[in-house]
Structure formats: C-alpha cells, structure tokens
N, C-alpha and C positions, 0 to 999 in steps of 0.2 A: 306453603312457599309464597313468598311475597314477589309479585311480578311489578317491577318498576317500569317506567317508560323514559329512560335517558334521551330518547330521540325527540321528545317534545318538551319544550319550555314555555312558560307562560308569556315570555317576551319574544318569542319567535316572530319572524316577519309574518304580516298578514297575508294569507293567500288570496289573490285576486278572485273575485266572484264567490268567495265563501266567507266574507267578512261583512258584518253589519254593525251600524251604528244605532244604539238605543237610547233615546231621550226620555227621561222619566219625570212625568208630572210637571212639565214646564208650562203651567196653565195661568191664565190671566187671574184667576180667583186666588191663587196663592201668591203671585209675583207682582201684581199691582197693589200699591200700598192702600190700605183701608178696605180691600175687598173680602179678605178672609174672615168669615164669620166667627171662626175660633180665636182670632186674634185681631178684632177690630181697631185696637189701639196702636198696632204696628204701622206707624207712619213711614214716610220716606227716609226719615232719619234713623229708623230703627237699624240696628247692626245687620239683621238678616236682609233687609231690603237694600242696605248700601252694599253688602257683599254680593248679593245676587246681580244687582244692576251694574256694579263696578267690575265684577270678575266673572261670575258663573255664565251669565247670558252672553257676554262678548266672547267668552271662550268657546262656548257651545255654538254660537254663530260662526266661528271659524271652523269648527270641526265639521258643522252642517255644510258649509261651502266647500270644504275640501273633500267631504265624502261624496258629494254630488259631482265634483270635478273628476274624482277618481273612480267613479262607477261602484261605490260602496252602498250597499242596500241600506236605506234609512227607515227606522221604525220609531213611531211616537207612541207612547202610552200615556194615557190621562185617566184620572179618576172621574168617572161619569156613570151614572145609574142608567140602566136600560128602561126604566119606568119612571114617570113623573113623581110618584110618591116614594120612590126608592125601596120598594118592597123586595127588590131582587138583591139588595145589598147583603154583604156578609154580616154576620151577628156583630162583629167587632165594630164595623162601620155604624150599624144601628145603634150600638151602645154609646159610641163616642160623643154625639152623633156626627156622622160625616156623610153629606148628601150633596152631589151636584147633578141637577136634572138634565135629561137628554136634550132639552131644548134651551138651556142656559148658554149663551154666548161666552160666558166667563170660563166655561169648561175647556175652551180651545187654547192652544199654546199661544203665547205672547207673539206679537207681530214679528219680532225679530227671528222667531223660531217656527214660523207658520208651516204648515204641512205642504209639502211641495206636490207637484203633479205626479200622480202615480206612486207616492209614498203610503205607507201603511200606517193607519191610526187605530190603536187598540184601547178601547175603553175598559177599565177594571173597576172592580168594587171590592178590593182587598188591597193590603199593602203590597203584596207579591204579585207581579204580573204573570208568573207562572202558574199561579193559583187560581186566577179568576178570568184568565183569557186563554186562547188557543195558541200562545206565541210559540210554545215548543213545536207543535205541529206545523206552524208557519215557517219557522226557521228551518226545519228539516226539510220541508218541501222546497225551500229556497236553496238547499244545500249548504247552509251556514255552518261553519265549524267554530268561527272566531267571533265573539261578541264583544263590542266596545260600549261601555256603559257611562252614562253622565246624566246628572239631574238633581233632583231634590227628593225627599231629605236624605242626606248621606247616611244618617244613622237609622233610617226606617226603610223607605221604598227602595232606595238605591242599594242599601245593604241586602234587602231580600232578593232583588234581582241578580246581584253578584253571586251570592251564595247558591240560590236555586239554579242558576245557569251552570255553575260549576258542577254541582251535584248531578246534572243532567248530561254531562260530558262535553259541554262547551269550553273552549279556551277563552277566558275572560280577561279583559282589560278594564279597569276603572280610571277614568281620567280625573284624578283628584282635584285639580284646580278648575274642573268645569262642574263641580258639585258644590252644594251648599246644605248646611243644617241651621236649626234655630240658633246656635251659637257657634263661634269658632272652636270652642273646646269639644263640643259635641261632634263637630266635623272631623277634627283631629283625631279623637278617640275612636270613631267609626272606621276611618281608614286603617288605623292600627289594628282594630279588631278583625276586620275581614281581610286584611291584606294577604293572608295565607291562601285565599281562594282565587287570587287573580294578581295580574301585573298591575301595579299602581304607577301610572305614567302621567305626564303632564301634557298640556295642549300643544306645546311646540313639537314634541316627539310624535304624537299621534296625527297631527295634521301633515307633518312632513311624510309620514308613511302613506296617508291617504292620497296626498298629491303625486307621490311617486308612482302610484298605481296607474295614473292616467298615461305615464310613459312606458309603462311595462308592456 
C-alpha cells in the first residue's frame, strides 16, 4: 500500500524556527574573476561571472538580509580541506584535482555574503554537503524541517544538496534565480532535472516569506 502525504506540499509556508537558508560554495576563489585555478581565463566578462555578479550574489544578499531579519537559521558551506595538503579530500576531488587549503583566505565567502555572527560555516570536501559534513546532524539538532538552498554550481553542488536533503526528509526550496552554473543552459537544465525534489521559487517569493517571519 502506498502512503501519501497530501497534508504536506513543497511550497507550504515556512515554519518559524524550523527553516534554514543554506548558501552553497559562494567563495572568493570561484567568484572573483581570475582566481579559479580550474578556469584562470574566466575574466569579469565571462558569462558566468557576469551572471553571478549581476544576479546570483545580489539575490543571495537579499535572501541573507531577509533571513537574518526574520530569524531564519543561516548555514554557509564551502569547499575547503581540513589539511594543508588536502589528504582528507574525497577521491573525486583528488582526481579533479580540487583543493582549497584551510588557511587560504580565498576559501571564504565573498564579502557581500560574509558569514555573520553566530552563523554556521561547514567546510566540505565533496560535491554533496550531506556526504562530507555533519549537516544532517546539525539541522536535526536545530529542529529544521524546511531547507532553502541557493548557490553554485546549480548542476553540481546545489543539485546534490537539494536531492540529498529531500531524500533525508527535509522539505526543500531551491531559489532558482539565486543560483548559477558555468553556462545559462546548464543552469536551466539542472533546475528542470531536480525540480521534482523541491519547490523552485524566486528571490522575491522567498524574501517575502523570510521577512514575514519577523512579524509572526
């Protein structure tokens, strides 16, 4: 017998004190033109950097301000090794190779999205934040049931955060216009591919919900 849950919808109102905002990999090394060792030729005029600077970062800054105003828990995750030589990384990150050292200031979020006082920062060494951090344990200790996700890359680390959170029983929102991928097409395809695991919303809608929590 199949048991459905018609009482729960992915776009249900966010419960106060049980909702968290997760910002994925919004780090200087990926977002400041010329910093990414994998794409040193991506200058400020590259479509990715234009998209991030013109859309994803400003929209996330709005979400971040609204979350803080509404008392929404904020969690940042970044790609950063625990060791200077990266020996703790996943096999995939070693093969890529992908390594950001624990002392590298470029590992931190861009200034517009800097980690606030008493906010949680989780370093990861895999694409999926649920695979190489204790985020599941942390979210459950915080009493979180609804997770709002934004970040980069839409078709990689954001994709895995959305799918893994849904599989673990969280009600997930992905803020589509606050995410970015290497190309606009990859971004669109990713949202279409994992849309069945979450509510794909826009910044306006989620910002309004966060700010409404302040008055609740």
